PQR file of N, CA, C, O and H, with PARSE charges and radii, in Angstrom:
ATOM      1  N   MET A   1     184.829  81.611  86.052 -0.4000 1.5000
ATOM      2  CA  MET A   1     186.233  81.409  86.282 -0.0000 2.0000
ATOM      3  C   MET A   1     187.004  82.475  85.530  0.5500 1.7000
ATOM      4  O   MET A   1     186.802  82.686  84.334 -0.5500 1.4000
ATOM      5  N   TYR A   2     187.871  83.127  86.234 -0.4000 1.5000
ATOM      6  CA  TYR A   2     188.774  84.105  85.628 -0.0000 2.0000
ATOM      7  C   TYR A   2     190.143  83.459  85.499  0.5500 1.7000
ATOM      8  O   TYR A   2     190.648  82.879  86.460 -0.5500 1.4000
ATOM      9  H   TYR A   2     188.035  82.956  87.205  0.4000 1.0000
ATOM     10  N   GLN A   3     190.736  83.549  84.350 -0.4000 1.5000
ATOM     11  CA  GLN A   3     192.086  83.038  84.130 -0.0000 2.0000
ATOM     12  C   GLN A   3     192.993  84.227  83.934  0.5500 1.7000
ATOM     13  O   GLN A   3     192.795  85.019  83.012 -0.5500 1.4000
ATOM     14  H   GLN A   3     190.326  84.020  83.569  0.4000 1.0000
ATOM     15  N   GLY A   4     193.954  84.357  84.761 -0.4000 1.5000
ATOM     16  CA  GLY A   4     194.868  85.478  84.615 -0.0000 2.0000
ATOM     17  C   GLY A   4     196.115  85.279  85.424  0.5500 1.7000
ATOM     18  O   GLY A   4     196.241  84.318  86.184 -0.5500 1.4000
ATOM     19  H   GLY A   4     194.116  83.714  85.510  0.4000 1.0000
ATOM     20  N   ARG A   5     197.011  86.172  85.257 -0.4000 1.5000
ATOM     21  CA  ARG A   5     198.272  86.114  85.982 -0.0000 2.0000
ATOM     22  C   ARG A   5     198.238  87.119  87.120  0.5500 1.7000
ATOM     23  O   ARG A   5     197.787  88.252  86.951 -0.5500 1.4000
ATOM     24  H   ARG A   5     196.909  86.952  84.640  0.4000 1.0000
ATOM     25  N   VAL A   6     198.710  86.702  88.257 -0.4000 1.5000
ATOM     26  CA  VAL A   6     198.735  87.619  89.391 -0.0000 2.0000
ATOM     27  C   VAL A   6     199.847  88.648  89.253  0.5500 1.7000
ATOM     28  O   VAL A   6     199.820  89.679  89.925 -0.5500 1.4000
ATOM     29  H   VAL A   6     199.076  85.781  88.394  0.4000 1.0000
ATOM     30  N   ASN A   7     200.820  88.385  88.397 -0.4000 1.5000
ATOM     31  CA  ASN A   7     201.928  89.324  88.245 -0.0000 2.0000
ATOM     32  C   ASN A   7     201.692  90.327  87.115  0.5500 1.7000
ATOM     33  O   ASN A   7     202.637  90.984  86.678 -0.5500 1.4000
ATOM     34  H   ASN A   7     200.842  87.547  87.851  0.4000 1.0000
ATOM     35  N   ARG A   8     200.463  90.461  86.634 -0.4000 1.5000
ATOM     36  CA  ARG A   8     200.140  91.397  85.568 -0.0000 2.0000
ATOM     37  C   ARG A   8     199.689  92.747  86.118  0.5500 1.7000
ATOM     38  O   ARG A   8     199.158  93.569  85.371 -0.5500 1.4000
ATOM     39  H   ARG A   8     199.694  89.927  86.988  0.4000 1.0000
ATOM     40  N   GLY A   9     199.885  92.977  87.360 -0.4000 1.5000
ATOM     41  CA  GLY A   9     199.442  94.216  87.973 -0.0000 2.0000
ATOM     42  C   GLY A   9     198.212  93.959  88.812  0.5500 1.7000
ATOM     43  O   GLY A   9     197.520  92.957  88.629 -0.5500 1.4000
ATOM     44  H   GLY A   9     200.316  92.310  87.966  0.4000 1.0000
ATOM     45  N   PRO A  10     197.947  94.847  89.715 -0.5600 1.5000
ATOM     46  CA  PRO A  10     196.874  94.612  90.679  0.2800 2.0000
ATOM     47  C   PRO A  10     195.463  94.772  90.114  0.5500 1.7000
ATOM     48  O   PRO A  10     194.509  94.286  90.721 -0.5500 1.4000
ATOM     49  N   HIS A  11     195.306  95.432  88.983 -0.4000 1.5000
ATOM     50  CA  HIS A  11     193.965  95.757  88.501 -0.0000 2.0000
ATOM     51  C   HIS A  11     193.129  94.528  88.153  0.5500 1.7000
ATOM     52  O   HIS A  11     191.963  94.452  88.538 -0.5500 1.4000
ATOM     53  H   HIS A  11     196.081  95.827  88.490  0.4000 1.0000
ATOM     54  N   PHE A  12     193.697  93.578  87.441 -0.4000 1.5000
ATOM     55  CA  PHE A  12     192.941  92.380  87.074 -0.0000 2.0000
ATOM     56  C   PHE A  12     192.617  91.541  88.302  0.5500 1.7000
ATOM     57  O   PHE A  12     191.509  91.021  88.435 -0.5500 1.4000
ATOM     58  H   PHE A  12     194.644  93.640  87.127  0.4000 1.0000
ATOM     59  N   GLN A  13     193.586  91.413  89.192 -0.4000 1.5000
ATOM     60  CA  GLN A  13     193.365  90.640  90.410 -0.0000 2.0000
ATOM     61  C   GLN A  13     192.288  91.290  91.270  0.5500 1.7000
ATOM     62  O   GLN A  13     191.402  90.600  91.773 -0.5500 1.4000
ATOM     63  H   GLN A  13     194.486  91.835  89.083  0.4000 1.0000
ATOM     64  N   GLU A  14     192.351  92.600  91.444 -0.4000 1.5000
ATOM     65  CA  GLU A  14     191.346  93.310  92.236 -0.0000 2.0000
ATOM     66  C   GLU A  14     189.966  93.184  91.603  0.5500 1.7000
ATOM     67  O   GLU A  14     188.970  93.024  92.308 -0.5500 1.4000
ATOM     68  H   GLU A  14     193.072  93.160  91.035  0.4000 1.0000
ATOM     69  N   ALA A  15     189.906  93.255  90.283 -0.4000 1.5000
ATOM     70  CA  ALA A  15     188.625  93.121  89.588 -0.0000 2.0000
ATOM     71  C   ALA A  15     188.051  91.718  89.787  0.5500 1.7000
ATOM     72  O   ALA A  15     186.853  91.566  90.024 -0.5500 1.4000
ATOM     73  H   ALA A  15     190.715  93.385  89.710  0.4000 1.0000
ATOM     74  N   ALA A  16     188.893  90.701  89.693 -0.4000 1.5000
ATOM     75  CA  ALA A  16     188.432  89.327  89.887 -0.0000 2.0000
ATOM     76  C   ALA A  16     187.942  89.117  91.322  0.5500 1.7000
ATOM     77  O   ALA A  16     186.912  88.480  91.539 -0.5500 1.4000
ATOM     78  H   ALA A  16     189.867  90.824  89.501  0.4000 1.0000
ATOM     79  N   GLU A  17     188.665  89.643  92.284 -0.4000 1.5000
ATOM     80  CA  GLU A  17     188.253  89.536  93.686 -0.0000 2.0000
ATOM     81  C   GLU A  17     186.919  90.247  93.919  0.5500 1.7000
ATOM     82  O   GLU A  17     186.042  89.722  94.605 -0.5500 1.4000
ATOM     83  H   GLU A  17     189.502  90.161  92.108  0.4000 1.0000
ATOM     84  N   SER A  18     186.772  91.436  93.350 -0.4000 1.5000
ATOM     85  CA  SER A  18     185.535  92.204  93.511 -0.0000 2.0000
ATOM     86  C   SER A  18     184.358  91.478  92.877  0.5500 1.7000
ATOM     87  O   SER A  18     183.276  91.410  93.461 -0.5500 1.4000
ATOM     88  H   SER A  18     187.484  91.863  92.792  0.4000 1.0000
ATOM     89  N   LEU A  19     184.569  90.937  91.687 -0.4000 1.5000
ATOM     90  CA  LEU A  19     183.500  90.212  91.007 -0.0000 2.0000
ATOM     91  C   LEU A  19     183.080  88.985  91.807  0.5500 1.7000
ATOM     92  O   LEU A  19     181.887  88.712  91.947 -0.5500 1.4000
ATOM     93  H   LEU A  19     185.448  90.991  91.213  0.4000 1.0000
ATOM     94  N   ALA A  20     184.049  88.246  92.330 -0.4000 1.5000
ATOM     95  CA  ALA A  20     183.731  87.078  93.153 -0.0000 2.0000
ATOM     96  C   ALA A  20     182.940  87.483  94.393  0.5500 1.7000
ATOM     97  O   ALA A  20     182.077  86.735  94.852 -0.5500 1.4000
ATOM     98  H   ALA A  20     185.018  88.467  92.216  0.4000 1.0000
ATOM     99  N   GLY A  21     183.228  88.652  94.929 -0.4000 1.5000
ATOM    100  CA  GLY A  21     182.490  89.138  96.093 -0.0000 2.0000
ATOM    101  C   GLY A  21     181.054  89.524  95.785  0.5500 1.7000
ATOM    102  O   GLY A  21     180.195  89.492  96.667 -0.5500 1.4000
ATOM    103  H   GLY A  21     183.929  89.259  94.556  0.4000 1.0000
ATOM    104  N   LEU A  22     180.791  89.885  94.545 -0.4000 1.5000
ATOM    105  CA  LEU A  22     179.439  90.283  94.140 -0.0000 2.0000
ATOM    106  C   LEU A  22     178.556  89.096  93.768  0.5500 1.7000
ATOM    107  O   LEU A  22     177.336  89.156  93.926 -0.5500 1.4000
ATOM    108  H   LEU A  22     181.488  89.911  93.829  0.4000 1.0000
ATOM    109  N   LEU A  23     179.149  88.049  93.289 -0.4000 1.5000
ATOM    110  CA  LEU A  23     178.388  86.884  92.840 -0.0000 2.0000
ATOM    111  C   LEU A  23     178.075  85.973  94.014  0.5500 1.7000
ATOM    112  O   LEU A  23     178.936  85.722  94.857 -0.5500 1.4000
ATOM    113  H   LEU A  23     180.139  88.000  93.162  0.4000 1.0000
ATOM    114  N   THR A  24     176.848  85.480  94.071 -0.4000 1.5000
ATOM    115  CA  THR A  24     176.427  84.690  95.226 -0.0000 2.0000
ATOM    116  C   THR A  24     177.064  83.308  95.276  0.5500 1.7000
ATOM    117  O   THR A  24     177.268  82.767  96.363 -0.5500 1.4000
ATOM    118  H   THR A  24     176.148  85.684  93.387  0.4000 1.0000
ATOM    119  N   GLN A  25     177.378  82.733  94.138 -0.4000 1.5000
ATOM    120  CA  GLN A  25     177.985  81.403  94.136 -0.0000 2.0000
ATOM    121  C   GLN A  25     179.368  81.467  93.500  0.5500 1.7000
ATOM    122  O   GLN A  25     179.656  80.763  92.531 -0.5500 1.4000
ATOM    123  H   GLN A  25     177.213  83.173  93.256  0.4000 1.0000
ATOM    124  N   ALA A  26     180.202  82.307  94.050 -0.4000 1.5000
ATOM    125  CA  ALA A  26     181.547  82.476  93.506 -0.0000 2.0000
ATOM    126  C   ALA A  26     182.560  82.483  94.638  0.5500 1.7000
ATOM    127  O   ALA A  26     182.238  82.770  95.791 -0.5500 1.4000
ATOM    128  H   ALA A  26     179.968  82.878  94.837  0.4000 1.0000
ATOM    129  N   GLU A  27     183.773  82.164  94.280 -0.4000 1.5000
ATOM    130  CA  GLU A  27     184.865  82.153  95.239 -0.0000 2.0000
ATOM    131  C   GLU A  27     186.128  82.553  94.491  0.5500 1.7000
ATOM    132  O   GLU A  27     186.365  82.079  93.379 -0.5500 1.4000
ATOM    133  H   GLU A  27     184.034  81.931  93.343  0.4000 1.0000
ATOM    134  N   TYR A  28     186.924  83.400  95.073 -0.4000 1.5000
ATOM    135  CA  TYR A  28     188.186  83.816  94.472 -0.0000 2.0000
ATOM    136  C   TYR A  28     189.271  82.841  94.884  0.5500 1.7000
ATOM    137  O   TYR A  28     189.495  82.624  96.075 -0.5500 1.4000
ATOM    138  H   TYR A  28     186.732  83.784  95.976  0.4000 1.0000
ATOM    139  N   ARG A  29     189.940  82.256  93.916 -0.4000 1.5000
ATOM    140  CA  ARG A  29     191.044  81.335  94.187 -0.0000 2.0000
ATOM    141  C   ARG A  29     192.197  81.631  93.247  0.5500 1.7000
ATOM    142  O   ARG A  29     191.992  82.072  92.117 -0.5500 1.4000
ATOM    143  H   ARG A  29     189.758  82.432  92.948  0.4000 1.0000
ATOM    144  N   VAL A  30     193.395  81.388  93.716 -0.4000 1.5000
ATOM    145  CA  VAL A  30     194.592  81.470  92.883 -0.0000 2.0000
ATOM    146  C   VAL A  30     195.139  80.055  92.769  0.5500 1.7000
ATOM    147  O   VAL A  30     195.365  79.384  93.776 -0.5500 1.4000
ATOM    148  H   VAL A  30     193.561  81.030  94.635  0.4000 1.0000
ATOM    149  N   LEU A  31     195.349  79.612  91.549 -0.4000 1.5000
ATOM    150  CA  LEU A  31     195.968  78.312  91.331 -0.0000 2.0000
ATOM    151  C   LEU A  31     197.479  78.529  91.316  0.5500 1.7000
ATOM    152  O   LEU A  31     198.042  79.018  90.336 -0.5500 1.4000
ATOM    153  H   LEU A  31     195.166  80.157  90.731  0.4000 1.0000
ATOM    154  N   ALA A  32     198.111  78.162  92.402 -0.4000 1.5000
ATOM    155  CA  ALA A  32     199.535  78.447  92.614 -0.0000 2.0000
ATOM    156  C   ALA A  32     200.399  77.961  91.454  0.5500 1.7000
ATOM    157  O   ALA A  32     200.285  76.824  90.997 -0.5500 1.4000
ATOM    158  H   ALA A  32     197.654  77.765  93.197  0.4000 1.0000
ATOM    159  N   GLY A  33     201.251  78.845  91.002 -0.4000 1.5000
ATOM    160  CA  GLY A  33     202.193  78.506  89.956 -0.0000 2.0000
ATOM    161  C   GLY A  33     201.615  78.466  88.554  0.5500 1.7000
ATOM    162  O   GLY A  33     202.330  78.143  87.606 -0.5500 1.4000
ATOM    163  H   GLY A  33     201.345  79.769  91.373  0.4000 1.0000
ATOM    164  N   MET A  34     200.331  78.788  88.400 -0.4000 1.5000
ATOM    165  CA  MET A  34     199.672  78.711  87.102 -0.0000 2.0000
ATOM    166  C   MET A  34     199.495  80.103  86.501  0.5500 1.7000
ATOM    167  O   MET A  34     199.459  81.101  87.221 -0.5500 1.4000
ATOM    168  H   MET A  34     199.750  79.050  89.171  0.4000 1.0000
ATOM    169  N   ASP A  35     199.388  80.156  85.192 -0.4000 1.5000
ATOM    170  CA  ASP A  35     199.068  81.408  84.507 -0.0000 2.0000
ATOM    171  C   ASP A  35     197.879  81.162  83.592  0.5500 1.7000
ATOM    172  O   ASP A  35     197.199  80.144  83.719 -0.5500 1.4000
ATOM    173  H   ASP A  35     199.417  79.346  84.607  0.4000 1.0000
ATOM    174  N   HIS A  36     197.622  82.078  82.677 -0.4000 1.5000
ATOM    175  CA  HIS A  36     196.433  81.990  81.839 -0.0000 2.0000
ATOM    176  C   HIS A  36     196.434  80.784  80.898  0.5500 1.7000
ATOM    177  O   HIS A  36     195.393  80.462  80.326 -0.5500 1.4000
ATOM    178  H   HIS A  36     198.174  82.905  82.574  0.4000 1.0000
ATOM    179  N   SER A  37     197.556  80.118  80.725 -0.4000 1.5000
ATOM    180  CA  SER A  37     197.611  78.938  79.856 -0.0000 2.0000
ATOM    181  C   SER A  37     197.210  77.660  80.593  0.5500 1.7000
ATOM    182  O   SER A  37     197.271  76.575  80.015 -0.5500 1.4000
ATOM    183  H   SER A  37     198.402  80.380  81.190  0.4000 1.0000
ATOM    184  N   VAL A  38     196.809  77.768  81.840 -0.4000 1.5000
ATOM    185  CA  VAL A  38     196.511  76.588  82.654 -0.0000 2.0000
ATOM    186  C   VAL A  38     195.433  75.705  82.014  0.5500 1.7000
ATOM    187  O   VAL A  38     195.499  74.482  82.138 -0.5500 1.4000
ATOM    188  H   VAL A  38     196.759  78.649  82.310  0.4000 1.0000
ATOM    189  N   VAL A  39     194.466  76.280  81.349 -0.4000 1.5000
ATOM    190  CA  VAL A  39     193.393  75.482  80.749 -0.0000 2.0000
ATOM    191  C   VAL A  39     193.945  74.540  79.682  0.5500 1.7000
ATOM    192  O   VAL A  39     193.502  73.397  79.573 -0.5500 1.4000
ATOM    193  H   VAL A  39     194.412  77.274  81.248  0.4000 1.0000
ATOM    194  N   MET A  40     194.898  75.011  78.906 -0.4000 1.5000
ATOM    195  CA  MET A  40     195.472  74.188  77.843 -0.0000 2.0000
ATOM    196  C   MET A  40     196.624  73.306  78.332  0.5500 1.7000
ATOM    197  O   MET A  40     196.777  72.169  77.885 -0.5500 1.4000
ATOM    198  H   MET A  40     195.257  75.939  78.995  0.4000 1.0000
ATOM    199  N   MET A  41     197.414  73.828  79.234 -0.4000 1.5000
ATOM    200  CA  MET A  41     198.642  73.130  79.624 -0.0000 2.0000
ATOM    201  C   MET A  41     198.477  72.252  80.866  0.5500 1.7000
ATOM    202  O   MET A  41     199.247  71.310  81.054 -0.5500 1.4000
ATOM    203  H   MET A  41     197.289  74.752  79.597  0.4000 1.0000
ATOM    204  N   ALA A  42     197.509  72.536  81.698 -0.4000 1.5000
ATOM    205  CA  ALA A  42     197.327  71.769  82.942 -0.0000 2.0000
ATOM    206  C   ALA A  42     195.841  71.690  83.280  0.5500 1.7000
ATOM    207  O   ALA A  42     195.417  72.085  84.366 -0.5500 1.4000
ATOM    208  H   ALA A  42     196.883  73.301  81.545  0.4000 1.0000
ATOM    209  N   SER A  43     195.061  71.177  82.337 -0.4000 1.5000
ATOM    210  CA  SER A  43     193.609  71.146  82.531 -0.0000 2.0000
ATOM    211  C   SER A  43     193.202  70.344  83.759  0.5500 1.7000
ATOM    212  O   SER A  43     192.137  70.588  84.325 -0.5500 1.4000
ATOM    213  H   SER A  43     195.406  70.857  81.455  0.4000 1.0000
ATOM    214  N   GLU A  44     194.026  69.394  84.181 -0.4000 1.5000
ATOM    215  CA  GLU A  44     193.689  68.611  85.368 -0.0000 2.0000
ATOM    216  C   GLU A  44     193.705  69.483  86.626  0.5500 1.7000
ATOM    217  O   GLU A  44     192.983  69.200  87.582 -0.5500 1.4000
ATOM    218  H   GLU A  44     194.892  69.196  83.722  0.4000 1.0000
ATOM    219  N   VAL A  45     194.517  70.529  86.633 -0.4000 1.5000
ATOM    220  CA  VAL A  45     194.553  71.456  87.765 -0.0000 2.0000
ATOM    221  C   VAL A  45     193.234  72.227  87.836  0.5500 1.7000
ATOM    222  O   VAL A  45     192.674  72.407  88.917 -0.5500 1.4000
ATOM    223  H   VAL A  45     195.104  70.759  85.857  0.4000 1.0000
ATOM    224  N   VAL A  46     192.744  72.679  86.689 -0.4000 1.5000
ATOM    225  CA  VAL A  46     191.466  73.388  86.636 -0.0000 2.0000
ATOM    226  C   VAL A  46     190.334  72.442  87.018  0.5500 1.7000
ATOM    227  O   VAL A  46     189.437  72.810  87.777 -0.5500 1.4000
ATOM    228  H   VAL A  46     193.199  72.533  85.811  0.4000 1.0000
ATOM    229  N   GLU A  47     190.380  71.232  86.491 -0.4000 1.5000
ATOM    230  CA  GLU A  47     189.353  70.240  86.814 -0.0000 2.0000
ATOM    231  C   GLU A  47     189.283  69.997  88.317  0.5500 1.7000
ATOM    232  O   GLU A  47     188.194  69.972  88.892 -0.5500 1.4000
ATOM    233  H   GLU A  47     191.108  70.934  85.875  0.4000 1.0000
ATOM    234  N   GLN A  48     190.421  69.820  88.949 -0.4000 1.5000
ATOM    235  CA  GLN A  48     190.462  69.582  90.392 -0.0000 2.0000
ATOM    236  C   GLN A  48     189.874  70.772  91.164  0.5500 1.7000
ATOM    237  O   GLN A  48     189.138  70.574  92.130 -0.5500 1.4000
ATOM    238  H   GLN A  48     191.306  69.840  88.482  0.4000 1.0000
ATOM    239  N   ALA A  49     190.188  71.988  90.752 -0.4000 1.5000
ATOM    240  CA  ALA A  49     189.659  73.179  91.425 -0.0000 2.0000
ATOM    241  C   ALA A  49     188.146  73.254  91.275  0.5500 1.7000
ATOM    242  O   ALA A  49     187.446  73.615  92.221 -0.5500 1.4000
ATOM    243  H   ALA A  49     190.787  72.149  89.967  0.4000 1.0000
ATOM    244  N   ILE A  50     187.637  72.916  90.092 -0.4000 1.5000
ATOM    245  CA  ILE A  50     186.187  72.947  89.866 -0.0000 2.0000
ATOM    246  C   ILE A  50     185.491  71.877  90.695  0.5500 1.7000
ATOM    247  O   ILE A  50     184.450  72.140  91.296 -0.5500 1.4000
ATOM    248  H   ILE A  50     188.206  72.623  89.324  0.4000 1.0000
ATOM    249  N   VAL A  51     186.049  70.684  90.733 -0.4000 1.5000
ATOM    250  CA  VAL A  51     185.460  69.599  91.522 -0.0000 2.0000
ATOM    251  C   VAL A  51     185.444  69.970  93.003  0.5500 1.7000
ATOM    252  O   VAL A  51     184.447  69.738  93.687 -0.5500 1.4000
ATOM    253  H   VAL A  51     186.895  70.470  90.245  0.4000 1.0000
ATOM    254  N   GLN A  52     186.541  70.546  93.505 -0.4000 1.5000
ATOM    255  CA  GLN A  52     186.584  70.967  94.904 -0.0000 2.0000
ATOM    256  C   GLN A  52     185.533  72.033  95.189  0.5500 1.7000
ATOM    257  O   GLN A  52     184.852  71.982  96.214 -0.5500 1.4000
ATOM    258  H   GLN A  52     187.351  70.734  92.949  0.4000 1.0000
ATOM    259  N   PHE A  53     185.403  72.999  94.283 -0.4000 1.5000
ATOM    260  CA  PHE A  53     184.416  74.056  94.461 -0.0000 2.0000
ATOM    261  C   PHE A  53     183.006  73.477  94.454  0.5500 1.7000
ATOM    262  O   PHE A  53     182.182  73.831  95.298 -0.5500 1.4000
ATOM    263  H   PHE A  53     185.956  73.040  93.450  0.4000 1.0000
ATOM    264  N   ASP A  54     182.727  72.587  93.502 -0.4000 1.5000
ATOM    265  CA  ASP A  54     181.403  71.983  93.393 -0.0000 2.0000
ATOM    266  C   ASP A  54     181.083  71.147  94.630  0.5500 1.7000
ATOM    267  O   ASP A  54     179.950  71.154  95.111 -0.5500 1.4000
ATOM    268  H   ASP A  54     183.396  72.299  92.817  0.4000 1.0000
ATOM    269  N   SER A  55     182.071  70.434  95.140 -0.4000 1.5000
ATOM    270  CA  SER A  55     181.880  69.622  96.336 -0.0000 2.0000
ATOM    271  C   SER A  55     181.556  70.506  97.543  0.5500 1.7000
ATOM    272  O   SER A  55     180.669  70.186  98.334 -0.5500 1.4000
ATOM    273  H   SER A  55     182.991  70.428  94.750  0.4000 1.0000
ATOM    274  N   LEU A  56     182.278  71.615  97.674 -0.4000 1.5000
ATOM    275  CA  LEU A  56     182.029  72.557  98.758 -0.0000 2.0000
ATOM    276  C   LEU A  56     180.631  73.144  98.654  0.5500 1.7000
ATOM    277  O   LEU A  56     179.921  73.245  99.654 -0.5500 1.4000
ATOM    278  H   LEU A  56     182.998  71.875  97.031  0.4000 1.0000
ATOM    279  N   GLU A  57     180.236  73.530  97.450 -0.4000 1.5000
ATOM    280  CA  GLU A  57     178.902  74.087  97.222 -0.0000 2.0000
ATOM    281  C   GLU A  57     177.820  73.076  97.587  0.5500 1.7000
ATOM    282  O   GLU A  57     176.818  73.429  98.209 -0.5500 1.4000
ATOM    283  H   GLU A  57     180.813  73.447  96.638  0.4000 1.0000
ATOM    284  N   SER A  58     178.025  71.820  97.198 -0.4000 1.5000
ATOM    285  CA  SER A  58     177.041  70.764  97.494 -0.0000 2.0000
ATOM    286  C   SER A  58     176.897  70.565  98.992  0.5500 1.7000
ATOM    287  O   SER A  58     175.787  70.397  99.497 -0.5500 1.4000
ATOM    288  H   SER A  58     178.839  71.533  96.692  0.4000 1.0000
ATOM    289  N   LYS A  59     178.035  70.584  99.714 -0.4000 1.5000
ATOM    290  CA  LYS A  59     177.994  70.413 101.172 -0.0000 2.0000
ATOM    291  C   LYS A  59     177.271  71.573 101.839  0.5500 1.7000
ATOM    292  O   LYS A  59     176.513  71.371 102.787 -0.5500 1.4000
ATOM    293  H   LYS A  59     178.937  70.721  99.304  0.4000 1.0000
ATOM    294  N   GLN A  60     177.501  72.793 101.349 -0.4000 1.5000
ATOM    295  CA  GLN A  60     176.860  73.963 101.934 -0.0000 2.0000
ATOM    296  C   GLN A  60     175.357  73.956 101.680  0.5500 1.7000
ATOM    297  O   GLN A  60     174.589  74.383 102.542 -0.5500 1.4000
ATOM    298  H   GLN A  60     178.117  72.957 100.579  0.4000 1.0000
ATOM    299  N   LYS A  61     174.932  73.491 100.540 -0.4000 1.5000
ATOM    300  CA  LYS A  61     173.504  73.417 100.239 -0.0000 2.0000
ATOM    301  C   LYS A  61     172.820  72.369 101.081  0.5500 1.7000
ATOM    302  O   LYS A  61     171.647  72.514 101.426 -0.5500 1.4000
ATOM    303  H   LYS A  61     175.556  73.144  99.840  0.4000 1.0000
ATOM    304  N   GLY A  62     173.545  71.300 101.422 -0.4000 1.5000
ATOM    305  CA  GLY A  62     172.979  70.222 102.222 -0.0000 2.0000
ATOM    306  C   GLY A  62     172.952  70.518 103.703  0.5500 1.7000
ATOM    307  O   GLY A  62     172.273  69.831 104.467 -0.5500 1.4000
ATOM    308  H   GLY A  62     174.498  71.181 101.142  0.4000 1.0000
ATOM    309  N   ALA A  63     173.688  71.538 104.114 -0.4000 1.5000
ATOM    310  CA  ALA A  63     173.774  71.858 105.555 -0.0000 2.0000
ATOM    311  C   ALA A  63     172.568  72.575 106.048  0.5500 1.7000
ATOM    312  O   ALA A  63     172.490  72.911 107.230 -0.5500 1.4000
ATOM    313  H   ALA A  63     174.239  72.095 103.493  0.4000 1.0000
TER
END
């Protein structure tokens, strides 16, 4: 998981997208309205994103 701001310039976002493309079990997502403090200030948002990702991965493995 990469935590960053999309308004910090394109380099970090492009790097995160590229890394997600290289990893076999990765997906690039933006948590709308969130910044790098999301883990401390809105951990339930991160939890929900992880659960959704894990659920998707489980369904794909079962298919």
